[in-house]
C-alpha positions in Angstrom: 15.8 -5.9 -26.4 12.4 -4.7 -25.1 12.4 -3.8 -21.4 10.2 -5.8 -19.1 7.5 -4.1 -17.1 7.5 -3.4 -13.3 3.8 -3.0 -12.5 3.0 -0.9 -9.4 -0.6 -1.3 -8.1 -1.6 1.7 -6.0 -4.8 3.2 -4.5 -4.4 6.7 -5.7 -2.5 9.1 -8.0 -0.4 10.5 -5.2 1.7 7.3 -5.0 2.5 7.7 -8.6 3.5 11.3 -8.2 5.8 10.5 -5.4 7.5 7.3 -6.7 7.4 7.3 -10.5 10.3 9.5 -11.4 12.7 7.9 -8.9 11.6 4.3 -9.9 12.2 5.2 -13.5 15.7 6.3 -12.7 16.5 3.4 -10.4 15.1 0.5 -12.4 16.7 1.3 -15.8 16.3 -2.2 -17.0 12.5 -2.1 -16.5 9.6 0.0 -17.7 7.7 1.4 -14.7 4.0 1.3 -15.1 1.4 2.4 -12.5 -2.1 1.0 -12.2 -4.1 3.5 -10.2 -7.1 1.8 -8.7 -8.8 4.9 -7.2 -10.1 2.5 -4.5 -8.8 0.1 -1.9 -8.9 -3.5 -3.3 -8.4 -4.9 0.2 -11.7 -3.4 1.4 -13.9 -3.9 -1.7 -16.9 -6.1 -1.3 -18.1 -8.2 -4.2 -21.4 -7.6 -6.1 -23.3 -9.6 -3.4 -21.8 -7.7 -0.5 -19.6 -10.6 0.4 -15.8 -10.7 1.1 -14.2 -11.8 -2.1 -11.1 -14.0 -2.4 -8.4 -11.3 -2.3 -5.9 -13.2 -4.3 -8.4 -13.6 -7.1 -9.2 -9.9 -6.8 -5.6 -8.9 -7.2 -5.0 -11.4 -10.0 -8.0 -9.9 -11.9 -6.4 -6.5 -11.6 -3.1 -7.8 -13.0 -4.8 -9.7 -15.8 -7.0 -6.7 -16.7 -3.9 -4.5 -16.9 -2.2 -7.0 -19.2 -5.2 -7.3 -21.5 -5.7 -3.5 -21.6 -2.2 -2.7 -22.6 -1.6 -5.9 -24.6 1.2 -7.3 -22.4 1.9 -10.9 -21.6 2.8 -12.4 -18.2 6.3 -12.9 -19.5 6.6 -9.2 -20.0 6.4 -8.5 -16.2 9.5 -8.2 -14.1 7.3 -8.2 -10.9 4.2 -6.7 -9.4 4.5 -4.3 -6.5 1.3 -3.5 -4.6 1.1 -0.6 -2.2 -1.7 0.0 0.3 -2.5 2.4 3.2 -2.6 0.6 6.6 -5.6 2.8 7.7 -5.3 1.5 11.2 -6.7 -1.9 10.1 -4.9 -3.9 12.8 -6.1 -2.0 15.9 -8.4 -3.7 18.4 -12.2 -3.0 18.0 -12.2 -1.0 21.2 -9.8 1.5 19.6 -12.6 2.5 17.2 -14.5 5.0 19.3 -17.7 7.1 18.9 -17.2 10.8 19.3 -20.2 12.9 18.2 -18.2 16.1 18.4 -15.7 15.4 15.6 -16.4 17.5 12.4 -15.9 14.7 9.9 -17.4 11.2 9.9 -14.1 9.6 10.6 -10.9 10.8 12.2 -7.6 9.0 12.6 -5.5 9.7 15.7 -2.3 8.3 17.1 -4.2 5.5 19.0 -7.8 5.5 17.8 -10.2 5.9 15.0 -13.0 8.3 15.9 -16.4 8.1 14.3 -19.7 9.9 14.8 -22.1 7.0 15.3 -22.4 3.5 16.5 -23.4 2.4 12.9 -20.2 3.9 11.5 -18.2 2.3 14.3 -19.6 -1.1 13.2 -18.7 -0.4 9.6 -15.1 0.6 10.4 -14.7 -2.5 12.6 -15.9 -4.7 9.7 -13.6 -2.8 7.3 -10.6 -3.3 9.5 -11.3 -7.0 10.0 -11.6 -7.5 6.2 -8.5 -5.5 5.4 -6.4 -7.1 8.1 -7.4 -10.6 6.9 -6.8 -9.7 3.2 -3.4 -8.1 4.0 -2.2 -11.2 5.9 -3.2 -13.4 2.9 -1.3 -11.2 0.4 1.7 -10.8 2.7 2.1 -14.6 2.5 1.8 -14.6 -1.3 5.1 -14.0 -3.0 4.0 -14.6 -6.6 1.1 -15.0 -9.0 1.0 -17.7 -11.6 -0.4 -16.3 -14.9 -0.5 -18.6 -17.9 2.0 -20.9 -16.2 4.4 -18.0 -15.6 5.4 -17.2 -12.0 5.4 -13.4 -11.5 7.0 -12.1 -8.3 4.6 -10.1 -6.1 4.8 -8.2 -2.8 2.5 -6.0 -0.8 3.9 -2.9 0.9 2.3 -0.3 3.2 2.2 3.3 4.2 0.8 4.0 7.7 -1.6 5.5 8.6 -1.5 6.5 4.9 0.9 8.0 2.4 0.1 11.6 3.4 0.8 10.7 7.0 4.3 9.4 6.2 5.2 12.2 3.8 4.0 15.4 5.5 2.6 14.1 8.8 -1.1 14.5 8.0 -3.1 11.4 8.5 -6.5 13.1 7.8 -5.7 15.0 4.6 -8.5 16.6 2.6 -8.9 14.5 -0.5 -8.9 17.5 -2.8 -5.5 18.6 -1.4 -3.6 15.4 -1.9 -2.3 15.9 -5.4 -1.3 19.5 -4.8 0.5 18.7 -1.6 2.3 15.7 -3.2 3.6 17.9 -6.0 4.7 20.5 -3.4 6.4 17.8 -1.4 8.4 16.6 -4.4 9.3 20.1 -5.3 10.7 20.8 -1.9 12.3 17.4 -1.3 16.1 17.5 -0.8 17.7 14.1 -1.5 15.8 11.1 -2.9 12.4 9.9 -1.9 14.0 6.5 -1.0 16.3 8.2 1.5 13.4 10.2 3.0 11.2 7.1 3.4 14.0 5.0 5.0 13.7 7.1 8.1 10.2 5.6 8.7 11.0 1.9 8.3 10.3 0.3 11.7 13.0 -2.4 11.5 16.8 -2.6 11.6 18.6 -2.0 8.3 21.0 -4.7 9.2 18.5 -7.5 8.7 18.3 -9.5 5.4 15.6 -8.4 3.1 13.1 -11.2 3.9 13.5 -10.7 7.6 13.0 -6.9 7.2 9.8 -7.6 5.3 8.5 -10.0 7.9 9.4 -7.8 10.8 8.0 -4.7 9.2 4.6 -6.3 8.9 4.8 -7.9 12.4 5.5 -4.5 13.8 2.5 -3.0 12.0 0.1 -5.6 13.4 1.1 -4.8 17.0 -1.1 -2.4 19.2 -1.8 0.8 17.4 1.2 0.8 15.0 -1.1 0.7 12.0 -2.2 4.2 13.0 1.3 5.5 13.5 3.8 6.9 11.1 5.7 4.2 9.3 6.3 2.4 6.0 8.1 -0.5 4.4 7.9 0.9 0.8 11.7 1.4 0.6 12.1 -2.3 0.8 10.6 -2.7 -2.7 14.0 -1.8 -4.0 15.5 -4.7 -2.2 12.6 -6.9 -3.4 13.6 -6.4 -7.0 17.3 -7.0 -6.3 16.6 -10.1 -4.3 13.8 -11.7 -6.3 14.3 -10.5 -9.8 17.8 -9.2 -10.6 
């Protein structure tokens, strides 16, 4: 019997480096496939510089993957989508202008620092767009493709993957892959065990309550800038919704 495909949509290659081997070993009944976007779908404008329908955007990503690799909707076990929180739920006043920072944008524990008023406006718009899109996708537990219901769930790293893994929320882009490889080489135990330390909810709750609470927590105050993730819950998602 041919294995079904667990499709993982991610922003960058570092997520694949961190998760692929463990997911392969954990979900032996599924073939793990990563679709690396090399961009953030949740903050991508359409060709006319308008905010697109995010569900349609994600659906196009899934359909494009199926077409490219000649899969059918029925071949999918589920779709897991992982995004960086990027501080998107903070209040506008927490985006602050600081002309003395070296880079154009700097994430801190309680603010996003930028060099100009124009950049502040851009980040506020990005945050508003990403927060709205995230809320839409959180409420969406499946996509219907060719009359087939495919389970779907959005998960997050906060502020981003690098922040959760090695406590650097402003990592140099060219260093990400090298440091991800180094992290995995030095990791004792499993990546699931490591990440569980950063889930901001009680392990005693049922899966669906944990998912709801983990997102509610992220949306409060400056939590979307602070170190946390609900990615380990994807293992429970598969067991709850698929197995």
